[in-house]
Structures are given as structure tokens and as C-alpha cells.
N, C-alpha and C positions, 0 to 999 in steps of 0.2 A: 797489303796496301792496294789491292784491287778495289773496284767500285762495286760494292754489293748493294748499296742503298743510294739511290739518286737523290741529290739535294738540289733544290732549285736556287737560282741566283737570289731570289727574293728572301728565301728562308735563311740562307747564309748571310745575306745583308742585314737581316733583322738581328741575328746573333752578334755580328760584328758591332752593330750600333749599341746593343745591350752591354757589350764589353768595353765600350768607349774607344773603339778602334777606328772610328770614323766611317765614311761611306765606302762600301765595297766597290772596287774598281774592276776586278777580274776574278774568275773562279774556274779552276781547271782540275779535272780528275787526274789522280796519279795512278798510272797503270801497273807499276812494278809491285811485287809483294802479293801475299795471299791471306793475310789475317784480318785487316781492317779496311774500312772505306776511308780514303784520304783524298783531300783536295788542297791544292795551292790556292790561297786566298790573299789577294793583294788589296790593301785598303789605303785610305788617305794617310794613315799613320805608319805603314810599313808592310812587310811581307810575312805571311803567317801560313800555318798548316792547320786545316780543320780535319779532325779525325772523328769518325763514328765507329764505335767499338762493336764488332759483330759477335764476338765470343765472350769477352770479358764483361762482368756484371757491374752494376752500380756499387755493389758491396766490395768487389775486388779492386776497382780502379783507384780509390784513394791512395793505396800503397804506391802505385806507379807515379801518379801525378805529384803527390807530396814528396816522393823521392827526388823527382826532377827539380822541384822547387827547392828542396833542401840542398841539393848539389849546386844549383845555380847560385844560391845565396852564399855558398862557400867558394865561389870563384871557379867552379868546374864548368867548362864550356859545353852546356847542354841546353836544349830548348826550355824556355820558361813558360809554364802554363799561365794563361791570361785569366784574370779574375773579373767577376762582375762587381756591381756596386756593393754587394754584401760580402765580398771576399771569397765567393765560391769559385773553385776552379774546375769542378765537374759539372757539365751542362747536359741538356737533353735536346736532341734533334730527332724528329719523327719517332718519338718514343724510345730512342736508343741513347745510351750514354755517349757523351761527346766532349771533346776538349779542343781548345785552340792554343797553339804554341807559336812562338816566333820562329821564323824560318832561318836556319843557319846560312852563313855566307859560304861561297865556294862550290866545289864539286867533288865527286868521288875520285879517289886515286885507285884505279882498277889494275894498275901494273906497279905495285909498290916495290921499292928497293929497301935495303937495310935501314936507311935514314928514316923512311916513312914508318917502318915497323918499330924503330926505336921511339919515335914520337908517340905512337899509339900505346906502346908499352908503358912509357913514362906517365901518360895521362890516365891510363887504366889504373895504375898504382895510386895516383893522386885521388882518383874517383873512389877506389876502395877505402882509402884512409878517410876521406871526407864523409863516407857513409857510415862509419863506425858508430857515430852517435845518433844515427837516424832512429827515432823512437818506435816506428811502426815495424811490424814483422809479418811477413808472408812467405811461405816456402816457395821454392822454385816449382811452379806448377807443371813444368815439362821435365821434371827430374825422373829418378829411377822408378817411382811409383807409376808415373804416367806411361813410361816405356813398357812396363810389365802389363798394364791394363790395355794398352793399344796393340801390343804384339799379336794376341789371338785374333784381332780383327783384320790384320793384314797378312797373316800367315797363308790364308788360302790363295792369295795372289802371287805367292813366291814359288820359285822352283826349288828342287831339293837342296841344292848347294846354298841358296839364299836362306832357306829355313834353317839349315844347319848353322850357318854363320850367325843368324839372328839369335837363335836359342842358345848357342854356345856363348856369345858375348853377353847376353843377359845373365846367364849363370855366373860368368866371370865378374860382372859388375855387382851382382847381388852379394857374392862372397866378399868382394873388396869392401863393400859398404859395411860389412860386419867386422872389419879388421881394426885393431887399435891405431895403426898408423893413419888410417882414413879419418878416425875421430880426432886425431891430433892436428889435422890441418885447419888453419884459421878460416873462419867463415864470416860472412856479412852480406850486405846487399850487393848483388852482381848484376851486370847488364844481361849476360846469357845469350846474346845474339849480335855480338859486335863484329859483323862482317864488314867487308870493304864498302858495301853500299849503305852502311849506317854510320859512316865517318866522313867528315868534310875537310878538305884542304883548300887553301887559297894562297897562291904564290909560294908554295912549299911549306906554309905554316898550317898546323892542325887547327881548325876553327871549331870543331865540336863533334860530340857523339850525339846520336839521336835514336829514336825508336826503342824506348825503354819498356815496351809492353810485354816482354818476356822476363823482365827482371824479377828477382826473388832472392831470398836469403839462401846462400849455398856456399860451397868452398870457393875461395878466391882462385885456387889452382885450376878449378874447372873453367872459370872465366878466361884465364890465361890460355888454357888448352883450346877452347873454342876459337880464340883469336889465332893461335898458331896454325890451326887446321884450315884457316882461310887466308890470312895475311902472308903466310910463310910457305905456301905450297905452289907447285905448278898445277893449275886447275885440271889440265887434260889428263894428268896421270895420278895426281894426289901425292906425288913425291915431295917430301919436305926439303926446303932450301935451308941448309944448316946455317949459312951466314945470316939470313934474315931472322931465323929463329933465335940465334944467339944474340943478335942485336935487340930483339924484342925483350927477351928474358933479362938480359944485362941491364937494359934501361929501366925495366920494371923494378928489378931487385935493388937498383940504386936508390929508389924512393921507398919501397916497402920490401925489406929483405925477406926472402923465402926461408922457411925452416927446413930441416933435413927431410922431413916427411913429404913436404911439397916437392922438393927436388926428386925424391925417390919415386913418388907416385905420379909425376907429371906425364910419363908415357901412358899410364893407365887412364889418366884423366883425358888425354888426347883421344884414346879409344872411346871413352864415354861421350865426348863431344861429337865424334863422328857417328856413333850409334844414335844419339839423340836426333840428329838431323836426318839420318837415313830413315829412321822410324817416322818422323813427322812428314817427310816428303813422300814416303810410301802412302801414308794416310791421306795426304792431300791429293795424290794422284788417283788412288783407287776408290776413295770415299769423298769425292769433291762436293762442294757447295756451289750453288748458282752464283754467278757474278757477271756484271756487265762487261768487265774487262778482267779476265783471269787466265794466267798462264802458269800452270803448276811447274815448280822446279823439278829438274831431273833427279830422281832418287839414286840413279846409278852413280852419280858423282860421289855421294857420301858412302856408297857401298865400296867404291874404289879406295876412298880415303881410309875407311875402316880396315880394309884388307891390308893396305900399305902400312898403317900404324901397327897392326899386329905383326906383320912380316918384318918390318924395319923400325923398331922403336927408337926414338931419339931421346937421348939423355942430356939435359942441360948441365953445363959445368957449374958447380956451386962456387960461390964467392970464397 
């Protein structure tokens, strides 16, 4: 969500008018994040977010945007893509694909307790169920295949211990992906990036999930694991807080019960989630793109999380 492409006030205003959102009142670039260009756009009719997609293509984006529309129509609190007069929700700005969605109320909860984790777990389960009848299909583009393709590009930047960790974990995850238990875990559209800064709370109530642009069809347990690795840890150490993790999984399972294979493989999925973000952060740090406002996330954080998940696996209590 850095600013890679500068958008003028006039150009954003023209798009807002075309979408029937009224006159543009304010436009401000969003500094955080590293994938897309994002602006807060306030108009006469409300508060919105304008996104220009820097990596995703016109062919890939309908999956994400229509998934958000699908979930919003089923009562899941997510940003709703705004359509033009012809009903199109994918637009073009400066030759790049773009979208405008309503801005969610509230703020991030960066120091969550068990109650916050339970609310996120409950809504994640509702989201997974609501997506079961989504007709479009797109694989998780940052899944195992991408890790394997990207690893050789970042290995030259690692020390010996890091190379050993990366190659060993890739081998573990490749073997796991061939197992019968892995195949038996339920799949469907997942968020795949549901960190604390992609969820909003207001007065203690969860007001929505956003930033679905890593979504894809993958195992639901993997989505849970990504959340546990962020919502339920001490960031400085990567150590898991068992109370928060139990609250998350219990609330999730009360809405969509997990099967035996999901419970059994959740520790391995947490390793997978840590590996995914370690690889992507290494890639962004060592092979960066230009941006007007860009601060790469520290890859060392998810290296610590991965080592901690390997050394101290956490097993959720099944119902």
C-alpha cells in the first residue's frame, strides 16, 4: 500500500464522478504496505479507498473484486467495490487496473487480547462459509509454487543458517503437500493476509476485514494459521500466546468445525504461513521496486516466527 504511481486530484476526481460518488473533497496517499498504490479518497457521498494495482493484472483482478462483492452481499463486513454506470467494478487509472471501495469504520487493534482474537476467528469462519458458493476460482498465487520459484532468487542474500532453514522448510512443506491428510483439509476462498492491520475495530466491535488482494483458493487451515502467527504472538519474540490462540480457534470452530486433519496439521500450517511471509519479505527487501513512499517490512520477524513454530509447535484442543 505504498505509493508507486502518483495520481492527481483531478484524475481521482474524474473517477469519483464517473462512479457516482460526487465531488472529490480530499485525496491522501497511504504510506503503509508494499504491494499496491492506495489513496484515501473522501467525496460528497462518503469515504473511500482508491487502489491502483502494481502487480496484479486485469485478468487476475476480477477474482478479488467479485469475491469482495460476493462476501459483502452475504453480510460479511468487507469493502464493497464501487461500480460505474455499466456495473463494472474494475477500472483503469494511468493505464493500470484500479478499484474504489468504501472505507471501513474504526481503527486497527494492534495489541489484541483473547476477546479480539475470538471476534476475528468467528468472522473468518463466517467468511469461509460465505465463500463456499463463490463461482470463480483462482489459486493462492503466493502458495507453495511461488515459494519454490522465489527461493533461488533470495538464497544469495542469506547466510548459511538462513539458507539451511529456508531449504529445509521448503522440503518439509513440499512433502506435506503430497500427504493424504493435506488433501483431506477443506478448501475455498481465503483471505491469506489477515494481519492486525487488515482488520478494523470500533468501540470493541469488529467492523470489517479488508485488503483481499492476496486472496485465493487454498486450505482454510492455512488462513487460520496466518492469523495465529500475527494475532496471537508476541511480535518481538514470535512466541505464541496460548490463551489468544485458543480463543481464536475455539471461536472459529464454533461457526465452522474443523476436521481431524485440520487440527492435526495446524502446527505445520503455521510453519507454512511463517515461511510464506519470510520469503516475501526477503524478496521485497533484497529485490525492491521503486516507490514514492516505501518501507520494506523486516524479514527477520518471520524468520523468528518460523524458528519458534518449528521449535515449539502449538496444538489446538479439538472440540
